[in-house]
PLY file of the C-alpha trace (Angstrom):
ply
format ascii 1.0
element vertex 92
property float x
property float y
property float z
element edge 91
property int vertex1
property int vertex2
end_header
-88.18 -171.09 187.22
-90.15 -173.62 189.26
-87.22 -175.93 189.95
-85.33 -176.23 193.24
-81.93 -174.55 193.50
-79.06 -176.82 194.41
-75.84 -176.05 196.26
-77.11 -173.05 198.23
-74.32 -171.78 200.45
-73.65 -168.90 202.82
-77.22 -167.86 203.60
-77.65 -164.39 205.08
-80.76 -162.59 206.39
-80.96 -159.13 204.79
-83.94 -156.87 205.42
-86.51 -159.66 205.46
-84.99 -161.66 202.60
-82.57 -164.54 202.46
-79.50 -164.03 200.29
-77.65 -167.17 199.21
-74.85 -167.84 196.81
-74.82 -170.91 194.57
-71.74 -172.91 195.43
-69.79 -173.52 192.23
-66.84 -172.00 190.48
-69.05 -171.09 187.55
-71.15 -168.30 188.99
-70.90 -165.09 190.94
-74.63 -164.82 191.51
-76.54 -164.45 194.78
-80.18 -165.54 194.95
-82.71 -163.35 196.74
-85.22 -165.67 198.40
-88.59 -164.92 199.98
-88.42 -166.73 203.35
-92.19 -167.22 203.50
-92.49 -168.98 200.13
-88.95 -170.12 199.34
-89.30 -168.54 195.90
-86.32 -166.81 194.30
-87.44 -163.22 193.79
-84.30 -161.98 192.04
-80.60 -162.33 191.50
-77.63 -160.18 192.49
-75.07 -160.34 189.70
-71.57 -159.93 191.11
-69.68 -160.82 187.96
-67.01 -158.25 187.33
-66.12 -157.49 190.94
-62.77 -159.14 190.31
-60.65 -158.59 187.26
-60.29 -161.62 184.92
-56.76 -162.12 186.22
-57.90 -162.05 189.87
-60.87 -164.33 189.09
-58.53 -166.94 187.58
-56.55 -167.12 190.84
-59.39 -167.45 193.37
-62.08 -169.88 194.40
-65.84 -169.46 194.84
-67.82 -166.46 196.03
-69.06 -167.62 199.42
-68.96 -164.72 201.84
-72.08 -162.64 202.44
-72.37 -160.46 205.53
-74.94 -157.83 206.43
-74.49 -155.20 209.14
-78.03 -154.15 210.03
-76.82 -151.40 212.40
-75.19 -149.51 209.53
-77.18 -151.05 206.62
-74.02 -152.29 204.90
-73.64 -155.41 202.76
-70.28 -157.15 202.29
-69.24 -159.79 199.75
-66.10 -161.91 199.44
-65.00 -165.41 198.54
-62.45 -168.12 199.15
-58.97 -166.74 198.46
-60.40 -163.44 197.24
-57.92 -160.58 197.68
-60.54 -158.19 199.10
-63.85 -157.84 200.87
-66.28 -155.65 198.92
-68.92 -153.39 200.39
-71.72 -153.27 197.85
-74.98 -151.34 197.38
-77.87 -152.89 195.53
-79.40 -150.93 192.69
-82.42 -151.94 190.59
-81.67 -153.59 187.26
-82.16 -151.39 184.21
0 1
1 2
2 3
3 4
4 5
5 6
6 7
7 8
8 9
9 10
10 11
11 12
12 13
13 14
14 15
15 16
16 17
17 18
18 19
19 20
20 21
21 22
22 23
23 24
24 25
25 26
26 27
27 28
28 29
29 30
30 31
31 32
32 33
33 34
34 35
35 36
36 37
37 38
38 39
39 40
40 41
41 42
42 43
43 44
44 45
45 46
46 47
47 48
48 49
49 50
50 51
51 52
52 53
53 54
54 55
55 56
56 57
57 58
58 59
59 60
60 61
61 62
62 63
63 64
64 65
65 66
66 67
67 68
68 69
69 70
70 71
71 72
72 73
73 74
74 75
75 76
76 77
77 78
78 79
79 80
80 81
81 82
82 83
83 84
84 85
85 86
86 87
87 88
88 89
89 90
90 91
């Protein structure tokens, strides 16, 4: 939206893009950033990965890992009970 993002955390290089979570307890979103321009090109919405009960007992989403050899993307967070392998699909 033309304004800088604050509190970027856990940056990961994924297929020519930078993925970064926003460090707060209030969001489970990951920004997709064009490394040439620094512009956010999209968002990965990870709300709902944890149940409401699990979400109440954990801290921030802050783990992003990409395995280029097998093209797999992993997400987790502080005190999260699991590591999730996710696949990105276009928004409807």
